[in-house]
Each structure stands twice: as C-alpha cells, then as structure tokens.
C-alpha positions as protocol buffer text, in pm:
chain_id: "A"
residue {
  index: 1
  type: MET
  ca { x: 0 y: 0 z: 0 }
}
residue {
  index: 2
  type: ILE
  ca { x: 131 y: 343 z: -95 }
}
residue {
  index: 3
  type: ARG
  ca { x: 76 y: 638 z: 139 }
}
residue {
  index: 4
  type: LEU
  ca { x: -11 y: 959 z: -48 }
}
residue {
  index: 5
  type: ASN
  ca { x: 30 y: 1297 z: 119 }
}
residue {
  index: 6
  type: SER
  ca { x: 237 y: 1615 z: 85 }
}
residue {
  index: 7
  type: ASP
  ca { x: 541 y: 1435 z: 233 }
}
residue {
  index: 8
  type: THR
  ca { x: 541 y: 1164 z: -36 }
}
residue {
  index: 9
  type: PRO
  ca { x: 846 y: 1207 z: -266 }
}
residue {
  index: 10
  type: ASN
  ca { x: 779 y: 1312 z: -627 }
}
residue {
  index: 11
  type: ASP
  ca { x: 930 y: 992 z: -769 }
}
residue {
  index: 12
  type: ILE
  ca { x: 683 y: 783 z: -567 }
}
residue {
  index: 13
  type: LEU
  ca { x: 390 y: 1000 z: -685 }
}
residue {
  index: 14
  type: GLN
  ca { x: 506 y: 955 z: -1046 }
}
residue {
  index: 15
  type: ASP
  ca { x: 532 y: 576 z: -1005 }
}
residue {
  index: 16
  type: VAL
  ca { x: 173 y: 522 z: -884 }
}
residue {
  index: 17
  type: LYS
  ca { x: -27 y: 339 z: -1150 }
}
residue {
  index: 18
  type: ILE
  ca { x: -384 y: 229 z: -1205 }
}
residue {
  index: 19
  type: GLY
  ca { x: -466 y: -69 z: -984 }
}
residue {
  index: 20
  type: ASP
  ca { x: -226 y: 25 z: -701 }
}
residue {
  index: 21
  type: MET
  ca { x: -361 y: 21 z: -346 }
}
residue {
  index: 22
  type: VAL
  ca { x: -322 y: 368 z: -192 }
}
residue {
  index: 23
  type: THR
  ca { x: -422 y: 552 z: 125 }
}
residue {
  index: 24
  type: ASP
  ca { x: -416 y: 907 z: 256 }
}
residue {
  index: 25
  type: THR
  ca { x: -354 y: 759 z: 607 }
}
residue {
  index: 26
  type: PHE
  ca { x: -683 y: 904 z: 734 }
}
residue {
  index: 27
  type: SER
  ca { x: -1008 y: 794 z: 572 }
}
residue {
  index: 28
  type: LYS
  ca { x: -947 y: 733 z: 202 }
}
residue {
  index: 29
  type: THR
  ca { x: -813 y: 394 z: 100 }
}
residue {
  index: 30
  type: GLY
  ca { x: -865 y: 199 z: -219 }
}
residue {
  index: 31
  type: LEU
  ca { x: -748 y: 96 z: -564 }
}
residue {
  index: 32
  type: VAL
  ca { x: -652 y: 369 z: -811 }
}
residue {
  index: 33
  type: GLU
  ca { x: -902 y: 391 z: -1097 }
}
residue {
  index: 34
  type: SER
  ca { x: -756 y: 696 z: -1273 }
}
residue {
  index: 35
  type: ILE
  ca { x: -482 y: 955 z: -1227 }
}
residue {
  index: 36
  type: GLU
  ca { x: -483 y: 1321 z: -1328 }
}
residue {
  index: 37
  type: ILE
  ca { x: -171 y: 1538 z: -1305 }
}
residue {
  index: 38
  type: LYS
  ca { x: -215 y: 1914 z: -1344 }
}
residue {
  index: 39
  type: ASP
  ca { x: 44 y: 2191 z: -1333 }
}
residue {
  index: 40
  type: ASP
  ca { x: -85 y: 2535 z: -1237 }
}
residue {
  index: 41
  type: GLY
  ca { x: 255 y: 2700 z: -1269 }
}
residue {
  index: 42
  type: LEU
  ca { x: 318 y: 2706 z: -896 }
}
residue {
  index: 43
  type: TYR
  ca { x: 220 y: 2356 z: -787 }
}
residue {
  index: 44
  type: ARG
  ca { x: 192 y: 2018 z: -951 }
}
residue {
  index: 45
  type: ILE
  ca { x: -144 y: 1872 z: -847 }
}
residue {
  index: 46
  type: TYR
  ca { x: -188 y: 1495 z: -843 }
}
residue {
  index: 47
  type: GLU
  ca { x: -545 y: 1364 z: -829 }
}
residue {
  index: 48
  type: PHE
  ca { x: -584 y: 993 z: -766 }
}
residue {
  index: 49
  type: ASN
  ca { x: -942 y: 878 z: -827 }
}
residue {
  index: 50
  type: LEU
  ca { x: -1025 y: 560 z: -638 }
}
residue {
  index: 51
  type: VAL
  ca { x: -1268 y: 284 z: -733 }
}
residue {
  index: 52
  type: THR
  ca { x: -1465 y: 378 z: -420 }
}
residue {
  index: 53
  type: GLY
  ca { x: -1552 y: 714 z: -580 }
}
residue {
  index: 54
  type: ARG
  ca { x: -1324 y: 912 z: -351 }
}
residue {
  index: 55
  type: THR
  ca { x: -1031 y: 1127 z: -465 }
}
residue {
  index: 56
  type: ILE
  ca { x: -694 y: 1179 z: -299 }
}
residue {
  index: 57
  type: THR
  ca { x: -539 y: 1513 z: -400 }
}
residue {
  index: 58
  type: VAL
  ca { x: -171 y: 1594 z: -340 }
}
residue {
  index: 59
  type: LYS
  ca { x: -18 y: 1937 z: -409 }
}
residue {
  index: 60
  type: LYS
  ca { x: 361 y: 1951 z: -451 }
}
C-alpha cells in the first residue's frame, strides 16, 4: 500500500499506477481507478481517483 500525502516524494507519486492500493492515512483507502496530473505553474497537483468514488489530491 502506498501512502499519499504532501510528504510523499515526487518519484513515488510519479510511479503510482492504475490498480495500485493507496491511502491518505486518514479515511481514504482503495485501488486507483484513474490519475490526473495538473500543473498550475506554482504547484503540480496529483489527483488519484479511487474505485470507491473518492479522490486523494496531493499538491507539490
């Protein structure tokens, strides 16, 4: 299981793939259904959509 939060290194965030089991260490845990990576110029925003319908968002 991969823990996703603001302390997770960029290389780990880049290596997450669909089907991986992830958690935000609080209330969201599940398999990754899709991944969106956005860059707003200041932050890179990773959105991991889980099969449970929940989304884990990490700003780096």
